[in-house]
RODO-2510 file (C-alpha; in nm, 4 decimals, decimal comma):
residues 141
     n   res          X          Y          Z
     1     m    -0,0650     0,7399    -1,8883
     2     t    -0,4107     0,6031    -1,8508
     3     t    -0,7032     0,8406    -1,8547
     4     a    -1,0309     0,7786    -1,6803
     5     a    -1,1986     0,7153    -2,0157
     6     s    -0,9472     0,4512    -2,1199
     7     s    -0,8891     0,2918    -1,7798
     8     f    -1,1694     0,0445    -1,8408
     9     t    -0,9855    -0,0937    -2,1443
    10     s    -0,9152    -0,4590    -2,0853
    11     t    -0,6017    -0,6062    -2,2392
    12     p    -0,4002    -0,8826    -2,0738
    13     t    -0,1387    -0,6263    -1,9672
    14     a    -0,4039    -0,3898    -1,8280
    15     q    -0,5632    -0,6803    -1,6419
    16     a    -0,2274    -0,7827    -1,4914
    17     i    -0,1651    -0,4265    -1,3752
    18     a    -0,5144    -0,4189    -1,2239
    19     l    -0,4442    -0,7474    -1,0433
    20     l    -0,1275    -0,5969    -0,8957
    21     r    -0,3205    -0,2819    -0,7977
    22     v    -0,6149    -0,4625    -0,6360
    23     t    -0,3906    -0,7101    -0,4522
    24     s    -0,1687    -0,4339    -0,3141
    25     g    -0,4747    -0,2354    -0,2116
    26     a    -0,6363    -0,5338    -0,0432
    27     l    -0,3200    -0,6062     0,1558
    28     l    -0,2897    -0,2437     0,2653
    29     l    -0,6566    -0,2319     0,3619
    30     t    -0,6287    -0,5588     0,5569
    31     h    -0,3251    -0,4355     0,7494
    32     g    -0,4929    -0,1047     0,8322
    33     l    -0,8180    -0,2661     0,9443
    34     t    -0,6273    -0,5222     1,1522
    35     r    -0,4429    -0,2423     1,3293
    36     l    -0,7690    -0,0544     1,3853
    37     l    -1,0113    -0,3350     1,4744
    38     v    -0,7960    -0,6151     1,6161
    39     f    -0,4937    -0,4487     1,7749
    40     t    -0,6935    -0,1271     1,8395
    41     p    -0,5431     0,2198     1,8051
    42     a    -0,4039     0,2057     2,1604
    43     g    -0,2428    -0,1323     2,0943
    44     t    -0,0953    -0,0085     1,7670
    45     v     0,0446     0,3004     1,9407
    46     g     0,2021     0,0712     2,2010
    47     f     0,3509    -0,1506     1,9310
    48     f     0,4976     0,1459     1,7443
    49     e     0,6552     0,2708     2,0669
    50     s     0,7909    -0,0781     2,1457
    51     i     0,9849    -0,0821     1,8179
    52     g     1,1199     0,2691     1,8624
    53     f     0,8740     0,4727     1,6546
    54     p     0,6811     0,7653     1,7996
    55     g     0,3379     0,6397     1,9015
    56     f     0,1522     0,9168     1,7190
    57     l     0,2701     0,7703     1,3873
    58     a     0,0298     0,4805     1,4393
    59     y    -0,2657     0,7013     1,3461
    60     p    -0,1481     0,8233     1,0042
    61     v    -0,0200     0,4737     0,9230
    62     m    -0,3581     0,3166     1,0034
    63     a    -0,5450     0,5877     0,8125
    64     g    -0,3014     0,5649     0,5219
    65     e    -0,3273     0,1889     0,4942
    66     i    -0,7072     0,2042     0,4946
    67     v    -0,7564     0,5038     0,2630
    68     l    -0,4731     0,4214     0,0241
    69     g    -0,5758     0,0545     0,0194
    70     l    -0,9283     0,1532    -0,0863
    71     a    -0,7896     0,3961    -0,3453
    72     l    -0,5769     0,1218    -0,4990
    73     i    -0,8602    -0,1298    -0,5011
    74     v    -1,0859     0,1012    -0,7026
    75     g    -0,8001     0,2532    -0,9016
    76     f    -0,8498     0,6086    -0,7765
    77     m    -0,5405     0,8168    -0,8529
    78     t    -0,3390     0,4944    -0,8526
    79     r     0,0068     0,6398    -0,9061
    80     w    -0,0378     0,8923    -0,6251
    81     a    -0,1883     0,6318    -0,3904
    82     a     0,0986     0,3871    -0,4490
    83     l     0,3545     0,6667    -0,4077
    84     a     0,1895     0,7801    -0,0838
    85     a     0,2006     0,4231     0,0513
    86     l     0,5771     0,3945    -0,0046
    87     p     0,6777     0,5735     0,3187
    88     i     0,4622     0,3265     0,5124
    89     m     0,6499     0,0357     0,3523
    90     i     0,9882     0,1991     0,4009
    91     g     0,8949     0,2484     0,7644
    92     a     0,8038    -0,1199     0,7856
    93     i     1,1489    -0,2187     0,6605
    94     i     1,3269    -0,0410     0,9475
    95     p     1,2201    -0,2626     1,2402
    96     h     1,2761    -0,5762     1,0324
    97     a     1,6185    -0,4851     0,8904
    98     a     1,8217    -0,6347     1,1751
    99     n     1,6233    -0,9616     1,1675
   100     g     1,7799    -1,0920     0,8477
   101     y     1,6291    -1,1598     0,5085
   102     s     1,3559    -1,4170     0,5669
   103     f     1,0223    -1,3051     0,7061
   104     s     1,0065    -1,6399     0,8901
   105     n     1,2998    -1,5299     1,1089
   106     p     1,2192    -1,4308     1,4677
   107     g     1,0733    -1,0795     1,4532
   108     g     1,0260    -1,1109     1,0776
   109     g     1,2912    -1,0347     0,8182
   110     w     1,3033    -0,7552     0,5658
   111     e     1,2083    -0,9534     0,2511
   112     y     0,8310    -0,8910     0,2683
   113     p     0,8308    -0,5144     0,3256
   114     v     1,1038    -0,4676     0,0627
   115     f     0,9094    -0,6764    -0,1885
   116     w     0,5947    -0,4778    -0,1110
   117     a     0,7824    -0,1467    -0,1541
   118     v     0,9117    -0,2624    -0,4933
   119     t     0,5578    -0,3678    -0,5882
   120     l     0,4332    -0,0183    -0,5054
   121     v     0,7110     0,1351    -0,7172
   122     a     0,6020    -0,0886    -1,0055
   123     q     0,2440     0,0312    -0,9563
   124     v     0,3611     0,3931    -0,9715
   125     i     0,5321     0,3139    -1,3027
   126     f     0,2454     0,1112    -1,4525
   127     g    -0,0441     0,3297    -1,3428
   128     d    -0,4076     0,2271    -1,3227
   129     g    -0,4471    -0,0842    -1,5332
   130     a    -0,7939    -0,2076    -1,6255
   131     y    -1,1179    -0,1311    -1,4441
   132     a    -0,9939     0,1784    -1,2611
   133     v    -1,1755     0,4934    -1,1603
   134     g    -0,8664     0,6861    -1,2674
   135     n    -0,8125     1,0505    -1,1863
   136     p    -1,1362     1,2471    -1,2164
   137     f    -0,9464     1,5719    -1,1487
   138     k    -0,7249     1,5331    -1,4550
   139     k    -0,8122     1,7618    -1,7431
   140     g    -0,9038     1,5864    -2,0650
   141     g    -0,9819     1,2550    -1,9024
***
């Protein structure tokens, strides 16, 4: 496990893990901000309802994508942030499952959300990587 003191260590492996972390965070943040600012909360609620999800789930998904995306970008409690984002990705697989594998299929396939879920699992396993805030609440680090 990486402690806050050692999370600024920069080895090629730590840099690769950080690249995975920042990229995942940026994608989550972008999706959340798009839902909030482009589709609007009301539009996102309508979309969720149109694909069979309860509309109220739009709010925690938007908040989760934004907050967890920021947490991953800065490396704040990375393992917990990636783990918390997994239900969002699993939820994203459900409406795409019947559309086939390729995301270029009508309605989008399941390849992208599954790949993203696996990426988040890898982040849970790897931890912070380089240049991370870490976990300031952890004793001894």
